[in-house]
C-alpha positions, -999 to 999 in steps of 0.1 A, spaced: 820 701 -373 788 706 -392 764 730 -376 736 712 -359 701 715 -374 682 713 -341 688 718 -304 670 714 -271 672 740 -243 689 726 -212 662 740 -189 636 721 -209 655 689 -204 658 695 -167 620 701 -164 611 671 -185 630 647 -162 624 666 -129 661 673 -123 671 693 -93 693 723 -100 725 723 -80 740 753 -98 728 769 -130 740 801 -148 717 831 -153 715 824 -190 702 788 -185 672 796 -208 696 800 -237 719 770 -231 712 742 -256 721 706 -263 724 693 -299 736 657 -292 713 629 -283 740 605 -270 750 609 -234 785 603 -218 796 584 -187 830 602 -182 850 575 -164 883 579 -183 881 617 -185 879 620 -147 912 601 -145 928 626 -168 924 610 -202 907 634 -226 917 622 -261 885 622 -283 865 636 -254 832 650 -266 822 679 -244 789 686 -264 774 655 -248 755 656 -215 778 642 -189 763 617 -164 780 611 -131 768 577 -118 777 554 -89 810 543 -104 822 578 -113 812 590 -78 830 561 -61 861 570 -80 859 607 -71 854 598 -34 885 577 -35 907 606 -44 925 628 -19 916 665 -18 943 677 -41 937 651 -68 899 656 -65 902 694 -70 925 688 -101 901 662 -116 871 686 -112 891 716 -125 902 697 -156 868 682 -162 847 713 -160 872 734 -179 862 716 -211 831 738 -215 805 711 -207 769 716 -218 754 699 -188 763 676 -159 739 654 -141 746 635 -109 724 605 -105 711 579 -80 704 604 -52 741 612 -47 751 646 -33 774 665 -56 808 671 -40 817 706 -29 847 706 -53 823 697 -81 799 726 -73 828 751 -71 842 740 -105 807 741 -120 803 777 -107 837 787 -119 832 775 -154 795 783 -155 784 748 -162 748 737 -155 749 711 -127 719 690 -118 711 661 -95 684 634 -96 671 604 -76 668 584 -108 692 555 -114 718 561 -141 706 534 -166 670 547 -164 680 583 -169 703 575 -198 677 554 -215 649 579 -210 669 610 -219 684 594 -250 649 585 -263 637 620 -255 666 637 -273 663 613 -303 628 626 -309 636 663 -302 668 664 -323 656 641 -351 658 651 -388 624 662 -399 602 674 -428 567 687 -431 545 672 -458 510 679 -471 487 651 -461 467 634 -434 480 611 -407 457 586 -389 460 556 -367 440 526 -380 440 494 -360 473 504 -344 489 512 -378 501 547 -386 487 555 -421 500 585 -439 475 596 -466 489 617 -495 473 631 -526 465 663 -544 444 690 -527 406 683 -528 409 646 -535 392 636 -502 419 630 -477 402 650 -448 368 635 -456 382 600 -454 400 609 -421 366 620 -406 350 588 -417 378 568 -401 374 588 -369 336 580 -369 345 543 -373 366 544 -341 401 553 -354 422 582 -344 434 614 -361 470 626 -356 474 653 -382 455 670 -410 468 691 -439 504 694 -425 522 663 -411 555 667 -392 577 637 -399 607 629 -377 633 602 -382 638 591 -346 659 560 -353 674 540 -382 641 521 -384 614 545 -375 596 576 -388 573 593 -363 545 617 -374 527 644 -355 508 676 -361 523 711 -358 511 726 -325 489 753 -341 467 728 -360 468 699 -337 434 681 -334 419 703 -361 407 692 -395 395 712 -425 363 702 -444 355 721 -475 320 737 -472 320 734 -434 353 749 -423 376 740 -394 365 712 -371 378 705 -337 380 667 -337 388 664 -300 358 684 -289 333 668 -313 344 631 -311 362 631 -277 397 625 -265 397 590 -278 395 603 -314 429 619 -314 465 610 -308 496 631 -304 522 609 -324 525 576 -341 550 556 -361 545 557 -399 538 521 -409 522 526 -443 519 554 -469 487 555 -491 487 577 -522 453 589 -534 451 596 -571 422 602 -595 410 570 -613 427 566 -646 410 540 -668 441 537 -690 463 528 -660 469 492 -648 465 491 -610 478 464 -587 453 436 -584 471 408 -565 495 428 -543 525 405 -549 549 435 -553 554 459 -525 561 495 -534 581 518 -512 584 555 -508 615 573 -493 610 594 -462 641 609 -447 662 581 -461 639 552 -448 618 531 -471 581 530 -461 556 506 -477 534 525 -500 503 517 -520 483 537 -545 445 539 -542 426 552 -573 397 575 -563 364 577 -580 327 581 -569 313 551 -551 345 538 -536 344 536 -498 379 549 -491 377 545 -453 369 508 -456 397 504 -481 422 520 -457 410 498 -429 417 467 -451 450 481 -462 460 487 -425 450 451 -415 468 436 -445 500 456 -437 498 444 -401 494 408 -413 525 412 -435 546 424 -406 534 393 -387 546 370 -414 515 363 -434 512 376 -470 477 371 -485 489 376 -521 517 350 -518 493 325 -501 467 331 -529 494 326 -556 505 294 -539 470 281 -540 466 289 -577 499 271 -585 488 240 -566 454 241 -584 472 242 -618 495 214 -608 465 192 -598 448 199 -631 479 190 -651 482 157 -632 446 147 -640 
């Protein structure tokens, strides 16, 4: 099996979901999980272990517990012995059920972290899967600025000194929110979504040449910052080139590849006198309209065609 890129400490998972430790080994701070999918081990508890994946977190819900309670003492002990002997990363008993003594003894024997929770199985599985998808996601760090504008996550890219941070400050002053400046951590959390955030050390800070480091949260308030956001649109700043033909109608949508996903991308030429913050606001609203099924460029083209047809008929 390919070595996993990222992992999450079992202790951190337990703390995140408020799990109650039933039995945990002394080295719990070094135990890790590298799979985001969880397992309901119904068949394995009956003795069928073909294709069993012990690197998944094992969740014992009502059905599994009902089955275990139906076994006589000898079969129960054998089931627990076989189950915990597979070097499990973590076992969670849900819905407020008390772990059986045979389960606790087997967990202690094979040094398997065993937890219990009042949460229902479906809620725990859904929440933990979403949490692990983020924590274990493929990721890259890119040089740029990430802001939320009208609910759209806008990733601003461009060469150093072109005005990305200054534009972000202007957007914050206009009521939008900063997520990351200079370095943006991008994670592919699903087959459809890229989520961006700031590395911990620079979170809420922005660099303005001539002034220095600015704490956006303290100057503009908590409403001016956000921890994470989905990347909806990528905007590339580039110096204005009078020889280059820039898009004027917007009929064609360009895309950029981020971690294997195509993200809509537009290029904005930069030159003195252009209000980049307003342009980004319009780009955000236009992108939102497209997602809602309305394309301004297509509607305008349709009007032009209808106008030409009327003139030809006259």
